[in-house]
N, C-alpha and C positions, 0 to 999 in steps of 0.2 A: 892481097893484103889491104889495099886501100878499100876494097869493098867490104871487107870484114870490119875495118875501122869505122866505116860509115854506119854499118849495121849496128855496131856496138854503140855508136853514138846515138843512133835512133832509139835503141832499146833503153839506153840510159835516160834519154829525154822522156821517153814514154813512162818509165818508172817514176821519174821526178814528178811528172804531171799527175800520175796516179796517186803519188804520196800527197801532193798538194790538194788533190781533190778529196782524198780521205780526211785530211786535216780540216778542210773547209766544211766537209759534211759533219765532222765531230763537233766543230765549234757551233755549227748551225743547230745540230741536235741539242747541244748543251744549252745554247741560248734559248732554243725553243722550250726546253724543259724548265729553264729558269723563268722564262716568261710565263709559262703555265703555272709554275709554283707561285710566282708573284701575283699573278691574276687571281689564283684560287684563294690566297690568304686574305685579301681584303674582302672577298665575297663571304668567306666564313665569318670574319669579324663583323661585317655588316649584318649578317644573319643573327648573330648573338645580340647585337645592340637593338635590333628592331623587333626581336621576338618578344611578344607581350608577356608581362608577369603572369604567373598562374592565378586564376581567379580566386578571390578571397571567399571564404565560406559565407554563404548568404544566411543572415540571421532570420529566424522565423518571424513573421509579422506579429507585432504586439497588438493585443486587443485594446481598443480605445475606450476603456471604461472611465477614465478620468475626464476625458472631453465630454462624454455623454452626461456625466453627473453635473458638470459645470454648466452645460447649456440647458438641460431640461430640469435640473433639480432632483433627479432620481438616478442613482448610480446602479448600473447593471452589475450583477455578481459574476466575476470571472469563472470560467468553467473549472470544475474540480476544486473550487475554493469554498470553504465553509462560510456561510453567511454569518455576520456578527450577531451575537445574541441580542434579542429584542429587550430593551429596557423600558418598561412603562412607568418607572418611578416608584413602583410599590415597594421594591426591595430597599430603596433609599429611605422611603418614609418609615419603613418598619422599624428601623433602629434609630430613628431620629426623635429627639425629645424637644419640646418647645412649648408654646403657649397652649397648644391643643393637648398636651400630655396632662392627664388627670392629676398625676402626682405633683407636677410642677406648676399647675394653674392656681390662680387665686380663687378661694372659695367665694361663692355668690352670697353676699350679705344683704341682699335686698329683702326687707321685711315682708312677711305674708300675714294672712289673717289666722288667728288662733282658732283651731277647731278640734274635733275629737280625734283626727288622724295625726296631729303633730303635738298633742299635749296629753297630760295625765291629770284627771280630775278626781278629787276625793271629797268626802263629806264627813264631818266629825261634830261631836257635841262640845259645848263650851259651858263653863260654870257661870260666867257672866257675859252678857246679860241673860236673864232667865228666858226660857222658851226660844232659844236661838240655836241655830246650827251654823257651821262655817264651811264654805266651799273653798277649796284650794286648787288653783289651776297652775300646772308646771309645764314649761316649754320643754318638750323632749326632742324637738327637731334640731337641725343644724343651721337654721336661719332664725333671725329675730321674728317675732310675731306680734301682731296687734290684738289686744283683748278689747274689742269694740263694745261700748255701751255696757249692758248688764246681761247676765245669763237669763235665758228664757226657760222657766221651770214648769213642769207638770207633775203633780203627785198622782201616782197610780194611773187611773183612767180618767182623770179630770179633763174636761173639754176646754176650759179656759186656761190661758197662761197666768201664772202666779203674778200678782201685782208687783210693779217695779217702783222703788222709792226714788222719785226724781230729785229730791233734795240731796241725794248722795253722789250726784254726778261730779267727777273730778274735773280739774281745769284742762287737762289734756288726756288724750287716749293713752292708756297704759301699754307700754311696749316691753316685751319680755325677751331678753337675750336667752340663748340656749341654757337651760338649767335654772332660770329664774322663775319665780312664782308670783301670782296675783291672787287676791282674796275677795270674796263676797259674803256678806252676812245674810242669813235667812231668819227673819222674824216670823215665827210660826203662827202666832195668833195676835189678834188685836185686843182691844179693851174687852174684858169679860162682859158677857151679856150684850155686846154690840151687834151680834149677828147670829147666824146659825151655830149650833153646837159644833165644837171641833170634831174632826174626823180622823180616824187612825189611818196611817199610810205606811206602806212597807217598801215602796220603790219610788225613785225620783228620776225623771228624765230631764237631762240638761241639753239645751240647744244653744248654739253660739251665733251671735249677731255678726253680720258683715259690715262693710263700710256704710251700707244703707241699712238702717235699723229694721226696715221691713223684711220679713222673711228670715231665713237662717242660713248659716254657712257651714259647709261640711256635714259630717255625720254626727248625730247626737250621741250622748253617753248615757247609759242607764246605770244608776247606782242603787245599792241596797242601803236603806235608811237604818239608823240606829233603832233599837227596839223601843217601843212605846213612844213613837213619834206621832204627834197630833197637830193638825193644822186647821185653819179656817180661812174664810174668804177675806178677812181683814189683815192678814199677814202681808209680808213684803219681802223683796230681795233687793240688795243694794247693787250699785254699779261696781264693776271691778276696781279694786284699789291696790296700790303698790305695797301697802303695809297692812299687816293683820290687825293691828290696833285701830287703824283708821276705819276698817270695815266694821269692827265691833263697837264703834261709838254710836251706832244708830239702833 
């Protein structure tokens, strides 16, 4: 009996030790798992905080056209970009009016010399004085013209210029505005019997004097004379006059 009791006691003690050993092992395992879990959690957190952000999209490099134009004065044209239209100023001038515009400019009023290209010349008979003709010179240009001195006349194929009456010279050169007229009288003959017999003429050539009386200005004018016109070497022509009556006083 006593031996059985001791054996029972030993078995009970062995069972208790086994139970305590199992409890210690469970706690140790649980503690180890908890430790592992605690250790793993900060590592995961640390990995999240330290992982770098995803790289941003890298923008394509820009072409430095502005810097080039600033430094060198010539801008390069970006690829696939149309170059600006070249403006040479002609289109601006085309629709611009100003002092060069003919319609808006002031007409040139500087006087020129009267000649066959800017005047109209005519010859006519007069009742008084006898044996006289009247030359009329009209400015047909767009500028004033000077009727210098006297007309230089030739009847038909005469070699010499018809005499000019110096006493008829006016105080100033006759100036004709466009549309105005000047006058010169032609005395066809001198005193009867004072020279060769009068000669009949059919045409009259009129030459115009320039500022210098020598020579002629512009083109001459050829006129048809009235019928039965006779002249001699003692006749004369007056200087140009502003009034018809003044010319016919000689």
